C-alpha positions as semicolon CSV with decimal commas, in nm:
position;residue;x (nm);y (nm);z (nm)
1;M;-3,044;2,290;1,291
2;T;-2,852;2,115;1,568
3;S;-2,761;1,790;1,393
4;A;-2,630;1,699;1,051
5;I;-2,753;1,339;1,085
6;E;-2,998;1,179;1,328
7;F;-3,054;0,808;1,381
8;A;-3,348;0,731;1,613
9;N;-3,402;0,366;1,711
10;V;-3,327;0,242;1,358
11;S;-3,369;-0,127;1,275
12;K;-3,316;-0,314;0,951
13;S;-3,331;-0,686;0,870
14;Y;-3,245;-0,892;0,565
15;G;-3,460;-1,197;0,614
16;A;-3,346;-1,360;0,939
17;V;-3,034;-1,141;0,960
18;K;-3,076;-0,831;1,177
19;A;-2,834;-0,578;1,032
20;L;-2,934;-0,292;1,265
21;R;-3,105;-0,330;1,601
22;G;-3,246;-0,011;1,748
23;V;-2,946;0,204;1,659
24;T;-2,952;0,563;1,787
25;F;-2,695;0,841;1,744
26;T;-2,665;1,201;1,627
27;I;-2,384;1,363;1,430
28;A;-2,305;1,733;1,461
29;P;-2,233;1,956;1,159
30;G;-1,860;1,962;1,081
31;E;-1,790;1,650;1,285
32;M;-1,587;1,347;1,181
33;F;-1,789;1,051;1,305
34;G;-1,679;0,688;1,289
35;L;-1,890;0,375;1,248
36;I;-1,659;0,110;1,389
37;G;-1,691;-0,267;1,392
38;P;-1,599;-0,593;1,220
39;D;-1,756;-0,729;0,903
40;G;-2,128;-0,786;0,958
41;A;-2,155;-0,522;1,230
42;G;-2,404;-0,312;1,030
43;K;-2,172;-0,033;0,913
44;T;-2,255;-0,051;0,542
45;T;-2,628;-0,081;0,611
46;A;-2,609;0,234;0,825
47;I;-2,418;0,425;0,554
48;R;-2,655;0,315;0,278
49;S;-2,960;0,406;0,485
50;I;-2,817;0,756;0,542
51;C;-2,787;0,785;0,161
52;G;-3,151;0,682;0,125
53;L;-3,050;0,379;-0,081
54;I;-3,240;0,137;0,143
55;H;-3,559;0,155;0,346
56;V;-3,528;0,077;0,717
57;D;-3,784;-0,137;0,896
58;A;-3,828;0,083;1,202
59;G;-3,709;0,411;1,347
60;S;-3,631;0,735;1,167
61;I;-3,332;0,895;0,994
62;R;-3,281;1,262;0,917
63;V;-3,000;1,404;0,703
64;L;-2,974;1,783;0,727
65;G;-3,330;1,777;0,858
66;Q;-3,469;1,572;0,568
67;D;-3,585;1,214;0,524
68;P;-3,322;1,048;0,297
69;V;-3,580;0,820;0,133
70;K;-3,886;1,042;0,098
71;Q;-3,676;1,349;0,012
72;H;-3,399;1,161;-0,166
73;R;-3,374;1,399;-0,461
74;A;-3,337;1,696;-0,226
75;I;-3,038;1,551;-0,039
76;T;-2,840;1,425;-0,338
77;G;-2,699;1,772;-0,391
78;T;-2,579;1,801;-0,031
79;V;-2,448;1,447;0,031
80;G;-2,151;1,270;-0,127
81;Y;-2,109;0,891;-0,104
82;L;-1,792;0,688;-0,155
83;S;-1,871;0,316;-0,155
84;Q;-1,652;0,023;-0,053
85;R;-1,576;-0,072;-0,412
86;F;-1,418;0,146;-0,677
87;S;-1,725;0,240;-0,880
88;L;-1,589;0,485;-1,135
89;Y;-1,538;0,428;-1,507
90;G;-1,215;0,252;-1,593
91;D;-1,224;0,348;-1,961
92;L;-1,250;0,720;-1,877
93;S;-0,958;0,939;-1,773
94;I;-0,931;1,111;-1,437
95;D;-1,053;1,437;-1,593
96;E;-1,341;1,264;-1,769
97;N;-1,458;1,083;-1,455
98;I;-1,474;1,405;-1,254
99;A;-1,648;1,586;-1,541
100;F;-1,904;1,306;-1,567
101;F;-1,995;1,323;-1,197
102;A;-2,007;1,703;-1,205
103;E;-2,254;1,692;-1,492
104;I;-2,466;1,425;-1,320
105;H;-2,503;1,660;-1,023
106;G;-2,578;1,954;-1,247
107;V;-2,260;2,149;-1,168
108;P;-2,217;2,384;-1,467
109;D;-1,886;2,553;-1,387
110;Y;-1,692;2,264;-1,244
111;R;-1,352;2,311;-1,409
112;D;-1,201;2,535;-1,142
113;R;-1,336;2,303;-0,872
114;R;-1,192;2,003;-1,058
115;D;-0,851;2,167;-1,082
116;R;-0,850;2,244;-0,709
117;L;-0,947;1,887;-0,622
118;L;-0,680;1,744;-0,853
119;D;-0,424;1,971;-0,690
120;M;-0,531;1,868;-0,337
121;T;-0,525;1,498;-0,427
122;Q;-0,195;1,532;-0,618
123;L;-0,355;1,382;-0,928
124;T;-0,289;1,674;-1,165
125;P;0,013;1,509;-1,337
126;F;-0,203;1,202;-1,411
127;R;-0,527;1,368;-1,521
128;A;-0,515;1,212;-1,868
129;R;-0,456;0,860;-1,734
130;L;-0,741;0,607;-1,754
131;A;-0,892;0,508;-1,420
132;D;-0,817;0,140;-1,485
133;Q;-0,445;0,226;-1,497
134;L;-0,437;0,384;-1,149
135;S;-0,302;0,228;-0,829
136;G;-0,540;0,147;-0,544
137;G;-0,452;0,464;-0,355
138;M;-0,490;0,684;-0,664
139;K;-0,828;0,527;-0,739
140;Q;-0,949;0,620;-0,390
141;K;-0,826;0,976;-0,435
142;L;-1,010;0,997;-0,767
143;A;-1,325;0,856;-0,607
144;L;-1,298;1,117;-0,332
145;A;-1,256;1,396;-0,589
146;C;-1,567;1,275;-0,775
147;T;-1,756;1,259;-0,445
148;L;-1,667;1,621;-0,367
149;V;-1,699;1,789;-0,706
150;H;-2,056;1,907;-0,630
151;E;-1,944;2,053;-0,292
152;P;-2,157;1,839;-0,058
153;R;-2,208;1,937;0,305
154;V;-2,190;1,573;0,416
155;I;-1,965;1,297;0,283
156;L;-2,019;0,930;0,360
157;L;-1,716;0,702;0,329
158;D;-1,771;0,326;0,347
159;E;-1,439;0,163;0,445
160;P;-1,247;0,388;0,203
161;T;-0,898;0,269;0,301
162;T;-0,960;-0,107;0,289
163;G;-0,698;-0,264;0,063
164;V;-0,500;0,061;0,034
165;D;-0,129;0,067;0,117
166;P;-0,012;0,249;0,436
167;V;0,136;0,549;0,253
168;S;-0,185;0,605;0,055
169;R;-0,389;0,565;0,373
170;R;-0,187;0,841;0,538
171;E;-0,230;1,071;0,236
172;F;-0,603;0,996;0,231
173;W;-0,635;1,101;0,595
174;K;-0,449;1,425;0,525
175;L;-0,707;1,501;0,259
176;L;-0,993;1,429;0,498
177;S;-0,840;1,669;0,751
178;Q;-0,839;1,944;0,488
179;F;-1,203;1,885;0,402
180;L;-1,297;1,870;0,770
181;A;-1,135;2,212;0,814
182;Q;-1,375;2,341;0,548
183;G;-1,669;2,248;0,772
184;I;-1,775;1,935;0,584
185;T;-1,939;1,666;0,798
186;I;-1,761;1,334;0,748
187;V;-1,912;0,997;0,836
188;M;-1,672;0,709;0,791
189;S;-1,706;0,337;0,847
190;T;-1,391;0,136;0,911
191;P;-1,280;-0,192;1,069
192;Y;-0,946;-0,030;1,161
193;L;-0,943;0,087;1,522
194;D;-0,632;0,300;1,467
195;E;-0,836;0,505;1,219
196;A;-1,114;0,539;1,473
197;E;-0,875;0,737;1,693
198;R;-0,885;1,017;1,435
199;C;-1,262;1,065;1,470
200;S;-1,413;1,314;1,711
201;R;-1,667;1,052;1,817
202;I;-1,729;0,689;1,731
203;V;-2,001;0,431;1,769
204;L;-1,887;0,072;1,827
205;L;-2,119;-0,170;1,646
206;H;-2,147;-0,546;1,679
207;E;-2,409;-0,754;1,498
208;G;-2,621;-0,445;1,446
209;E;-2,616;-0,329;1,807
210;V;-2,448;-0,029;1,966
211;L;-2,184;-0,139;2,216
212;A;-2,062;0,211;2,296
213;L;-2,082;0,569;2,170
214;D;-1,842;0,844;2,276
215;E;-1,513;1,019;2,204
216;P;-1,224;0,772;2,162
217;G;-1,041;0,910;2,465
218;A;-1,352;0,892;2,681
219;L;-1,411;0,530;2,577
220;R;-1,055;0,433;2,665
221;S;-1,092;0,582;3,013
222;S;-1,445;0,453;3,071
223;L;-1,357;0,098;3,171
224;P;-1,321;0,022;3,542
225;G;-1,008;-0,131;3,692
226;T;-0,657;-0,152;3,550
227;L;-0,527;-0,305;3,229
228;L;-0,199;-0,495;3,261
229;E;0,043;-0,595;2,987
230;V;0,217;-0,924;3,059
231;L;0,527;-1,047;2,876
232;V;0,555;-1,426;2,874
233;P;0,736;-1,678;2,648
234;S;0,412;-1,849;2,542
235;P;0,111;-1,615;2,562
236;V;-0,145;-1,878;2,457
237;E;-0,036;-2,125;2,725
238;A;-0,018;-1,845;2,982
239;L;-0,370;-1,735;2,891
240;R;-0,499;-2,088;2,943
241;A;-0,329;-2,108;3,282
242;L;-0,463;-1,772;3,403
243;K;-0,816;-1,853;3,292
244;G;-0,785;-2,177;3,483
245;L;-0,736;-1,961;3,794
246;G;-1,054;-1,767;3,717
247;M;-0,890;-1,467;3,548
248;T;-1,126;-1,468;3,251
249;R;-1,072;-1,108;3,143
250;A;-0,751;-1,175;2,954
251;Q;-0,663;-1,174;2,584
252;V;-0,360;-1,252;2,370
253;F;-0,223;-0,943;2,191
254;G;0,059;-1,052;1,963
255;D;0,347;-1,176;2,178
256;R;0,196;-1,061;2,509
257;L;-0,116;-1,076;2,723
258;H;-0,358;-0,803;2,821
259;V;-0,523;-0,878;3,155
260;W;-0,791;-0,671;3,326
261;S;-0,778;-0,632;3,704
262;A;-1,061;-0,500;3,922
263;H;-0,807;-0,296;4,120
264;T;-0,795;0,075;4,043
265;S;-0,446;0,089;4,191
266;A;-0,183;-0,015;3,935
267;A;0,052;-0,135;4,211
268;A;-0,217;-0,355;4,365
269;A;-0,316;-0,494;4,025
270;E;0,045;-0,579;3,939
271;T;0,099;-0,748;4,278
272;E;-0,217;-0,956;4,240
273;L;-0,127;-1,069;3,889
274;A;0,233;-1,151;3,986
275;A;0,098;-1,378;4,260
276;A;-0,147;-1,546;4,020
277;A;0,127;-1,598;3,762
278;S;0,353;-1,755;4,023
279;S;0,083;-1,997;4,139
280;A;0,021;-2,095;3,777
281;G;0,390;-2,170;3,727
282;L;0,441;-1,875;3,495
283;R;0,751;-1,659;3,491
284;P;0,659;-1,334;3,317
285;S;0,950;-1,115;3,216
286;G;0,742;-0,804;3,270
287;I;0,411;-0,684;3,413
288;R;0,303;-0,322;3,377
289;A;-0,014;-0,114;3,375
290;I;-0,099;0,033;3,033
291;T;-0,358;0,265;2,883
292;P;-0,634;0,065;2,710
293;S;-0,655;0,086;2,333
294;L;-0,986;0,098;2,147
295;E;-0,934;-0,268;2,067
296;D;-0,919;-0,340;2,441
297;V;-1,237;-0,137;2,488
298;F;-1,415;-0,321;2,206
299;I;-1,325;-0,663;2,347
300;A;-1,428;-0,557;2,699
301;K;-1,763;-0,431;2,570
302;L;-1,817;-0,756;2,380
303;D;-1,743;-0,957;2,694
304;S;-1,985;-0,746;2,897
305;A;-2,257;-0,790;2,635
306;A;-2,199;-1,167;2,630
307;E;-2,224;-1,180;3,011
308;R;-2,554;-0,990;3,005
309;T;-2,692;-1,226;2,741
310;A;-2,584;-1,533;2,938
311;S;-2,748;-1,405;3,255
């Protein structure tokens, strides 16, 4: 077996809404793979189709070599799924929730496994506490423990850190690193591009279509030209002025601008932009070439897709 998960030209619609449009990718065993995109990109539909919870309209999906719909019962013992919403039982304790999910999956001797998971998630001191009394971060840790109690080979995480505080997010990622070291395949959807950097490979989705698929580092270095960071007093006004001069590949990033130049030479790109800024009456306090972030890549890919559609 060469792949843990295979998506081949998968499409899915909900009425007039096309959630997935010919999506293709493969995920290797033991890989951390990210489904990245904004709300409505198709991330949850992809995750749920991997679980076999929905039927796709076209294409094929294989999970550990099996069809997740036709052979759904066979894959439930090898796949763990953590949904967007906390779906455990609030009137049960931490111990009772894990025991319940272990018994659902037919795990007879789960107590040692439960103790190890509680230790890894640092939930042991709270094991008698009801789930409804846990913080957001602790609820996600409990959900992860319940997802892993039957020792799945693949875990699917649908935006698991949304609404979780930064400290809990960091602890959650430490846990994922430990499970990845055990050889578990992890598929994670997230709207956070900083989290995407932690994945070995990512697919950028927008309105159900694949914009790009590669390692984060390869994606950042894949764009032609040079990206410049421009410090100006009023970024929005500066953006308007530069676009008026035909420099359309520019975006506001907080209190500064990011501007793409076709020049591969940073010096040439900086000289060109300085001249354009001067002619537009701008007085930037700084212009420098920077390494693109995944957010820059995503925006550039969106612009390219829009240009192809317009033409």
